[in-house]
Structure formats: structure tokens, C-alpha cells
C-alpha positions in Angstrom: 108.4 78.9 69.1 105.2 80.6 67.9 103.9 83.3 65.6 104.6 86.9 66.6 101.5 89.0 67.1 101.4 92.6 65.9 100.9 93.7 69.6 104.1 92.0 70.6 106.0 93.4 67.6 104.8 97.0 68.4 105.7 96.6 72.1 109.2 95.6 71.2 109.4 98.6 68.8 108.3 101.0 71.5 110.9 99.6 73.9 113.7 99.8 71.3 112.6 103.3 70.4 113.2 104.5 73.9 116.7 102.9 73.9 117.5 104.4 70.5 116.3 107.8 71.7 118.8 107.7 74.6 121.6 106.7 72.3 120.6 109.5 69.9 120.8 112.0 72.9 124.3 110.9 73.5 125.1 111.2 69.8 123.8 114.8 70.0 126.3 115.8 72.6 129.3 116.4 70.2 127.0 118.7 68.2 126.2 120.7 71.3 129.9 120.8 72.3 130.9 122.1 68.9 128.3 124.9 69.2 129.5 125.7 72.8 126.1 124.8 74.4 123.9 126.6 71.8 121.0 124.8 70.2 121.8 122.2 67.6 120.8 122.9 64.0 118.4 120.0 63.6 118.1 120.6 59.8 121.9 120.1 59.4 122.7 117.3 57.0 125.6 116.1 59.2 123.4 115.9 62.3 120.6 114.1 60.5 123.1 111.7 59.0 124.6 111.0 62.4 121.2 110.2 63.9 120.4 107.9 60.9 123.7 106.1 61.3 123.1 105.6 65.1 119.7 104.0 64.4 121.2 101.9 61.6 124.0 100.5 63.7 121.8 100.0 66.7 119.3 97.8 64.8 121.5 96.1 62.2 124.2 95.5 64.8 121.9 93.8 67.3 120.1 91.9 64.5 123.3 90.6 62.9 125.1 89.7 66.1 122.5 88.1 68.3 119.3 88.2 66.2 117.6 90.4 68.7 117.6 93.9 70.1 117.1 94.6 73.8 113.4 95.3 73.2 113.1 92.0 71.2 114.8 90.1 74.0 112.4 91.6 76.6 109.4 90.4 74.5 110.9 87.0 73.7 111.4 87.7 70.0 114.2 86.7 67.7 115.0 87.6 64.1 115.6 84.6 61.9 115.8 83.8 58.2 112.8 82.0 56.8 114.7 78.8 57.3 115.3 79.5 61.0 118.9 80.6 60.8 120.6 83.7 62.0 120.4 86.5 59.4 123.5 87.9 57.8 124.4 91.6 57.7 123.0 92.0 54.2 119.6 90.6 55.1 119.6 92.9 58.2 120.5 95.9 56.1 117.8 95.1 53.6 115.3 94.6 56.5 116.3 98.0 57.9 115.6 99.9 54.7 112.5 97.8 54.0 111.3 98.6 57.5 111.5 102.3 56.7 109.5 101.6 53.5 106.9 99.7 55.7 106.5 102.7 57.9 106.0 105.3 55.3 102.4 104.6 54.1 100.9 104.9 57.6 102.6 101.8 58.8 100.8 99.7 56.2 103.8 97.3 55.9 103.4 96.4 59.6 99.6 96.1 59.4 100.1 93.7 56.4 101.0 91.1 59.0 97.3 90.8 60.0 96.4 89.8 56.4 99.5 87.6 55.5 98.9 83.9 55.7 102.4 83.4 57.2 102.1 86.4 59.6 104.9 88.3 57.8 105.2 92.1 57.3 106.5 93.7 54.1 110.0 94.0 55.5 110.0 90.4 56.6 109.1 89.3 53.1 111.5 91.7 51.3 114.5 90.7 53.5 113.8 87.0 53.7 113.5 87.2 57.5 110.9 86.7 60.1 110.3 87.3 63.8 109.8 84.2 66.0 108.5 84.2 69.6 110.4 82.0 72.1 108.4 82.1 75.3 110.5 81.9 78.5 
């Protein structure tokens, strides 16, 4: 087990973003069907809430069940508590919302990892979790 570099973390995020995008496309299909093939109103609160819920369940579901998303698995990463245990659903939910907070100021919460003595981002610290790298 070793520290996770920002590069490895971002590569995992890009991989997972592509997977989430494909699930969001599937989640959009009912909205297209309701409108009989017309364009989806992207400013609809129901549509935006649906996409938000898809992202939440994708990330929190994978984190709380196996400690890793598919992107994290590809890059040898695992989400753990600071003690090295599997995080619970509350910690994963806190991490999800703290991750949004980390992204808002130009991703400063992620860049913080470069300055942190323990290599932790804002959402790692807020949720009491960390990413660990387990090389193959």
C-alpha cells in the first residue's frame, strides 16, 4: 500500500466520469420517452435531480459496498477510513457532498493534497476517509 498521487486520483475520476456519463444517458431515456422523442428540458428540476441521484448512488454505492468504483479499481485505488477499514454509508455520503465542495473553488480541495502532510484532500479530511493505492 502506498500514497495516492494526484495524477492517479484524477485518472480514476476521468475513468469514472465516463462511466457515470453513460449511466446518465440511460437515466435520460425515460425523460425522452415522456416527451415522445422531443428534446429534454435540461433545466427541469426533476431531470437535474434524477441525474444528481444517479451520480450519488453510483459513487456512494460503490464506495460503501466495495470501497472502490470501477475507475478506482482500474487504477489500484481503494477508499478506506483513516484506520484502514471499509467506510460506512454515512462516511461515503459525507465524502460525496464534501467532494462537491472540494470541486467548487477551481478544484482547490483536490489540489490541497499536494500541500497536505498526509496526502489528503479536503473531502478525505472532512469524511474521515482516504484513498490507498494497492499495486497489482
